[in-house]
Each structure stands twice: as structure tokens, then as C-alpha cells.
C-alpha positions in Angstrom: -16.0 11.8 -14.0 -17.3 10.5 -17.3 -19.8 11.5 -20.1 -21.2 9.5 -22.9 -22.3 10.8 -26.3 -25.3 9.7 -28.3 -23.3 6.9 -29.9 -22.3 5.6 -26.5 -18.6 6.8 -26.6 -17.1 7.4 -23.2 -15.2 10.7 -22.3 -13.2 11.5 -19.3 -14.4 15.0 -18.4 -11.6 17.4 -17.2 -13.5 20.5 -18.0 -16.7 19.9 -15.9 -18.9 22.3 -17.8 -16.2 25.0 -17.5 -15.8 24.4 -13.8 -19.4 24.0 -13.0 -20.0 20.3 -12.4 -18.0 20.3 -9.3 -19.0 16.8 -8.1 -19.0 15.3 -11.5 -22.1 13.9 -13.3 -24.9 12.2 -11.4 -23.3 12.3 -7.9 -25.7 10.2 -5.8 -26.0 12.6 -3.0 -26.8 15.6 -5.3 -29.2 13.5 -7.4 -31.1 12.4 -4.2 -31.4 16.0 -2.9 -32.7 17.3 -6.3 -35.3 14.6 -6.5 -36.5 15.1 -3.0 -36.6 18.9 -3.2 -38.3 18.8 -6.7 -41.3 17.1 -4.9 -41.5 19.8 -2.4 -40.8 23.4 -3.3 -38.9 24.8 -6.3 -39.5 28.6 -6.2 -40.9 31.2 -3.9 -39.1 34.5 -4.9 -37.5 36.6 -2.3 -40.8 37.8 -1.1 -40.8 34.8 1.2 -38.1 33.1 3.4 -37.4 29.4 3.0 -35.4 27.2 5.3 -32.2 26.7 3.1 -31.4 30.3 2.2 -30.3 31.5 5.6 -28.3 28.3 6.3 -26.4 28.7 3.1 -25.7 32.4 3.7 -24.3 31.6 7.1 -22.1 28.9 5.6 -20.8 31.2 3.0 -19.9 34.0 5.3 -18.2 31.6 7.7 -15.9 30.2 5.0 -15.2 33.5 3.3 -14.8 35.9 6.2 -17.5 38.1 4.9 -20.6 39.4 6.7 -23.5 39.2 4.3 -24.6 37.2 1.3 -26.8 37.9 -1.7 -27.9 35.2 -4.1 -28.4 35.5 -7.9 -28.2 33.1 -10.9 -24.8 33.4 -12.6 -21.3 34.7 -12.5 -22.0 37.6 -14.8 -25.0 38.6 -12.7 -22.8 38.4 -9.6 -20.3 40.7 -11.3 -23.0 43.2 -12.1 -24.1 43.3 -8.5 -20.5 43.9 -7.3 -20.1 46.8 -9.7 -23.4 48.3 -8.4 -22.0 48.0 -4.8 -18.8 49.8 -5.8 -20.7 52.5 -7.7 -23.2 52.9 -4.9 -20.4 53.2 -2.3 -18.7 55.9 -4.4 -21.9 57.8 -5.1 -22.5 58.2 -1.3 -19.1 60.0 -1.1 -19.2 62.0 -4.3 -20.9 62.0 -7.7 -17.4 62.0 -9.3 -16.3 58.9 -7.5 -17.4 56.3 -10.1 -14.2 55.0 -11.7 -13.4 51.2 -11.5 -10.0 49.7 -12.0 -9.7 46.2 -13.6 -6.9 44.1 -15.0 -5.7 43.6 -18.5 -6.3 40.0 -19.7 -9.2 39.6 -17.2 -12.6 38.0 -17.8 -15.7 38.9 -15.7 -18.7 38.0 -17.8 -20.6 38.9 -20.9 -23.3 41.2 -19.7 -22.8 44.9 -20.3 -21.2 45.9 -17.0 -19.2 42.7 -16.7 -17.9 43.2 -20.2 -17.0 46.8 -19.4 -14.5 45.5 -16.8 -13.2 42.6 -18.9 -9.7 43.4 -20.1 -9.7 41.5 -23.3 -10.4 43.5 -26.5 -11.7 40.4 -28.4 -14.7 40.3 -26.1 -15.3 44.0 -26.0 -14.8 45.3 -29.5 -18.2 44.5 -31.0 -20.1 46.3 -28.3 -18.1 49.5 -27.6 -18.6 52.1 -26.3 -19.1 50.3 -23.0 -19.5 51.8 -19.5 -17.3 54.9 -18.9 -14.9 55.2 -16.1 -13.0 51.9 -16.3 -9.2 51.8 -16.2 -7.1 48.7 -17.0 -3.7 47.9 -15.5 -1.5 44.9 -16.2 -1.6 42.0 -13.7 1.0 42.5 -10.9 2.0 45.9 -12.2 2.2 47.6 -8.8 3.3 51.0 -10.2 0.5 50.9 -12.8 -2.1 50.1 -10.1 -0.9 53.0 -7.9 -1.0 55.4 -10.8 -4.5 54.4 -11.8 -5.9 55.2 -8.3 -7.4 58.6 -7.5 -10.1 60.1 -5.4 -12.5 59.2 -8.3 -11.8 55.5 -7.8 -14.8 53.7 -6.3 -13.6 50.1 -6.7 -11.1 47.6 -8.0 -12.0 44.2 -9.4 -9.8 41.2 -10.2 -9.6 37.5 -10.2 -7.1 36.0 -7.7 -6.2 33.6 -10.5 -7.1 34.7 -14.0 -9.0 31.8 -15.5 -10.0 32.7 -19.1 -6.8 34.7 -19.3 -4.7 31.6 -18.9 -4.6 30.4 -15.2 -2.4 33.3 -14.1 -2.1 34.2 -10.4 -2.2 37.7 -9.0 0.9 38.1 -6.7 0.7 38.5 -3.0 2.4 41.9 -3.2 -0.2 43.1 -5.8 -3.1 41.9 -3.7 -1.8 43.6 -0.6 -1.2 46.9 -2.5 -4.7 46.8 -3.8 -6.1 46.4 -0.3 -3.8 49.3 0.9 -4.9 51.6 -1.9 -8.6 50.8 -1.4 -8.3 51.7 2.2 -6.4 54.9 1.4 -8.9 56.1 -1.2 -12.1 54.7 0.4 -12.7 52.3 -2.5 -14.2 48.8 -2.6 -11.9 45.8 -3.3 -13.8 43.2 -5.3 -12.5 39.6 -5.6 -13.9 37.8 -8.6 -14.0 34.2 -7.2 -16.4 32.9 -9.9 -13.8 30.5 -11.3 -11.1 30.6 -8.7 -13.4 30.1 -5.7 -15.7 27.8 -3.8 -13.1 25.2 -3.3 -11.5 24.9 -6.7 -8.1 26.7 -6.0 -7.4 24.5 -2.9 -9.1 26.9 -0.6 -12.6 28.2 -0.4 -11.4 31.3 -2.3 -8.0 32.1 -3.8 -7.3 35.1 -1.5 -7.1 32.6 1.3 -4.0 31.0 -0.4 -1.9 34.1 0.4 0.7 33.7 3.1 -0.8 36.7 4.7 -4.4 36.6 3.7 -6.1 39.8 2.4 -9.8 40.2 3.0 -11.7 41.8 0.1 -14.8 44.0 0.6 -16.8 42.0 -1.9 -16.6 38.5 -3.3 -18.4 37.2 -6.4 -19.0 33.5 -6.6 -20.9 31.1 -8.9 -19.7 28.1 -11.0 -19.2 25.1 -8.7 -21.5 25.9 -5.9 -24.7 24.2 -7.0 -23.1 21.3 -9.0 -24.6 22.2 -12.4 -27.7 24.2 -11.4 -27.6 27.9 -12.1 -26.5 29.9 -9.1 -24.3 32.8 -8.3 -23.9 35.3 -5.5 -22.1 38.1 -3.8 -20.5 38.1 -0.4 -19.9 41.4 1.4 -18.4 42.9 4.4 -20.8 45.3 6.2 -18.8 48.2 4.9 -19.7 47.3 1.3 -23.2 46.1 2.0 -24.1 49.5 3.4 -23.9 50.9 -0.2 -27.1 49.0 -1.1 -30.4 50.1 0.5 -33.7 48.2 0.1 -35.0 48.5 -3.4 -31.6 49.2 -5.0 -30.9 45.7 -6.1 -32.9 42.5 -6.4 -33.5 39.1 -8.1 -36.5 37.0 -9.0 -34.9 33.5 -9.3 -31.8 34.0 -7.1 -31.5 31.9 -4.0 -34.4 29.5 -4.6 -34.9 26.5 -2.4 -33.7 23.9 -4.9 -30.3 25.5 -5.6 -29.7 26.5 -2.0 -30.4 23.0 -0.7 -28.1 21.5 -3.4 -25.4 24.0 -2.4 -25.6 23.0 1.2 -25.2 19.4 0.2 -22.2 20.4 -1.9 -20.5 22.0 1.0 -21.0 18.8 3.1 -19.4 16.7 0.4 -16.6 19.4 -0.3 -15.4 19.2 3.3 -14.9 15.4 2.9 -13.1 15.8 -0.4 -10.7 18.6 0.4 -7.7 16.3 1.4 -8.2 14.3 -1.7 -8.4 17.4 -3.9 -5.1 18.8 -2.5 -3.3 15.5 -3.1 -4.7 14.8 -6.5 -4.3 18.4 -7.7 -0.6 18.3 -6.9 -0.2 14.8 -8.4 -1.8 16.1 -11.7 0.6 19.1 -11.9 3.6 16.8 -11.3 2.5 14.4 -14.0 2.0 17.3 -16.4 5.5 18.6 -15.5 6.8 15.2 -16.5 5.3 15.8 -19.9 6.9 19.2 -20.0 10.3 17.6 -19.7 9.5 15.4 -22.7 8.0 17.9 -25.0 9.8 21.2 -25.8 6.7 23.1 -26.8 5.3 22.9 -23.2 6.4 26.1 -21.6 4.9 26.0 -18.1 2.5 24.1 -15.9 0.7 26.3 -13.4 -2.3 26.6 -11.2 -3.7 25.8 -7.7 -5.9 23.1 -6.5 -7.9 21.7 -9.4 -7.5 24.8 -11.5 -4.6 23.9 -13.9 -3.1 25.5 -17.0 -0.5 24.1 -19.4 1.1 26.9 -21.4 2.4 26.0 -24.9 4.5 27.9 -27.4 2.2 26.6 -30.1 -1.5 27.0 -30.7 -3.5 24.4 -28.7 -6.9 24.5 -30.4 -6.4 21.4 -32.4 -5.3 19.5 -29.3 -8.8 20.0 -27.9 -10.2 18.3 -31.0 -7.6 15.5 -30.7 -8.6 15.1 -27.1 -12.3 14.7 -28.0 -11.4 12.0 -30.6 -9.4 10.1 -27.9 -12.1 10.5 -25.2 -10.7 13.3 -23.1 -12.4 16.7 -22.6 -10.5 19.9 -21.8 -10.3 23.3 -23.5 -7.8 25.9 -24.7 -7.9 29.4 -23.5 -6.0 32.4 -24.6 -5.0 30.4 -27.7 -2.0 28.6 -26.1 -3.1 27.5 -22.6 -4.7 24.1 -22.2 -7.1 24.5 -19.3 -8.2 21.7 -16.9 -11.1 22.3 -14.5 -11.9 18.8 -13.4 -14.6 17.8 -11.0 -13.6 17.7 -7.3 -14.0 13.9 -7.2 -10.9 13.5 -9.5 -8.6 10.6 -8.4 -5.1 9.6 -9.4 -6.4 6.9 -11.7 -8.2 9.6 -13.7 -5.0 11.6 -13.9 -3.0 8.6 -15.1 -5.6 8.0 -17.9 -5.6 11.7 -18.9 -1.8 12.1 -18.9 -1.5 8.9 -21.1 -3.9 10.4 -23.6 -2.1 13.8 -23.5 1.2 12.1 -24.1 -0.2 10.6 -27.3 -1.7 13.9 -28.4 1.6 15.8 -27.8 3.6 13.2 -29.7 1.8 14.4 -32.9 3.3 17.9 -32.6 
């Protein structure tokens, strides 16, 4: 759970590389696997099959409820593939069926297609005009979502819990309506599980937290799956996978033997950690709510699993710097939301240390 800088100073890391270092730093099982595989085979390309790719694909479809898997290198690349699936699906129906609906306040990546469906002007403004045919509706605006749909809609994309937007959940009613409208208009429902997936929200993916789970057509994943190594991917139901024929999409580095083997080891460790993650995540939120009672500028504590946001009614950027000075790493998103994405090995003792530091930081404001 700790990092050390070049001067030897120790930091409790509650950001984990923006949700990437899921098993912390130098986890012995991950380090052992990397060392062993580095002495065997690092890369083959997808011209050849290796023993870990199929095993990982099977594991992912089992935990997600999907049918097929495609591996790539990052969350943004996964988003690009999802958009191609939606467009490919629409194109088979009609050349006019190319519109994609996304949410305001969303974040899906910084490549051109991903940026085109990111609903935050500050990320988009310098690169416009972006891809045509994208509509934005407010999170949980059911009337707005219904009004945005038409026969031209080929897909809908949203995060089950908006991460960069401030740890904001999509409601169960909104999720169900999106599924209903996608079925009505023959469109693809894309769940961006890059930040709110692969164990972090207290389930494998955030759509599994719903009281009545909704199955998307496509799921993007990345961040925590390979414990710091670059990996992303797309999970699809057969209905969506049918949109992509051989030659329509590909990757050079995606799904190599090193990252796939590490991801398989990650899943083994994750299954052991899930009870601890649930317990410690709830403990962390309760301790933060204790701070909320003491400091009037803390508006809300929210999140799921080990994806936690603390909304303030003042700017939080300087608190991040204060944290660094005191040996605590977190960040501030959307200007006023302190974001915590700790490694899955987090324990109560780490929470106690963090809350103690936060209490000292908050006392300055």
C-alpha cells in the first residue's frame, strides 16, 4: 500500500495509479509471475495462440455474463473498439443508423472517438469538431434519454458509476430504461467498466450491483486487470460481436502472454480478497462520514466497493498537495470531489491512518 520517493519518504497510496495498481505495489504473487513469464515468452501477436489468452477470455465471460472477449492495451482503446461495434451493428441495418448517445459529465478516454463521446467540454474544446452523430443527455434523465433515441441510434455508452465525473452512480431506473430502449430501437448498450469494473465497485462490474441486474451488449474494461501492466479489452454478447467480421478490427500488442498470465493471477487473488474489500470499503465510507459530521464543507460521501468520492463545497486541489506533504496520495476530480481508488489489499489500519491525515488536512480549511 506504500510508495517511497527518491528521498526515502513514505506515502500511503490511495490512488493506485488512478485505479490501476489493484494489488498494490510489488505484490509477491504478481512479481513472481512477471519474473517467470519474462524468462519464457513476452509477445507473439495475435497471429498465434498462446496458453493464457483463452483461459483469461473464458474467465472474463464467466464473471461478466458476456459471450466473447477481445483484448487490447488501454481503456481508451477499448472504448474505440466498443464504438466500432456499435457503428458496425448500425451500418448493417442502415447507413443512417450511426448516432451514439452518451452522458453529460462522462469520461471515456482521450483518443478521438473516446473523446467524442466524453461529455465534459474541458476535454473536448481544443479538438473540435469531433466525430458527428453524438448526443449527450444528463445522468439519470429518463425523459432526456428517451427523447434522444431514434431509428438512427446505433448505441448508448455510459459508466455505471461516473469516475472522472465525481463518483456518481447511474440509477437502476435509468439503466433499465437504456436496456429497454436499446432493445426497442435495435441499438447496442455499452457499459464502460474501465474504472467501475473488474472488482473495484464491489462486484466484477457495476451493472451487477443493481437489484435487478441489466446485461449490456458490450463491456469495456482495463485499469485494474493486470496490476499495473497495460491491458484493456472488450466483452461482448454474440449479438454485438456479430457486427465485427474478420479484418474489421485488430491489435498488435493486445492480449500478450505476459499481461494475460498476470491477469489470471490477479483473478485468483481477487477471489480471496473480495470479502475483505467489501468490509474495508464500507468501513472507509463510514469513517469518512464521521469526518463529514465534523467539517461543514464536506457535502457527501459516496461510492461503492473501493471506488469512493468525497464531495466538498470548496475546491479540493490544494488538499491533494497537503496530502502529499503529509504522506497520503489521492486526487481531486471535477474540482470539488476527492477521489480514492485504493488497492484491493486495503485494510482497516490503512483507513485509520488515512482518515487521521485527512482530519488534519480538513482542519486547515
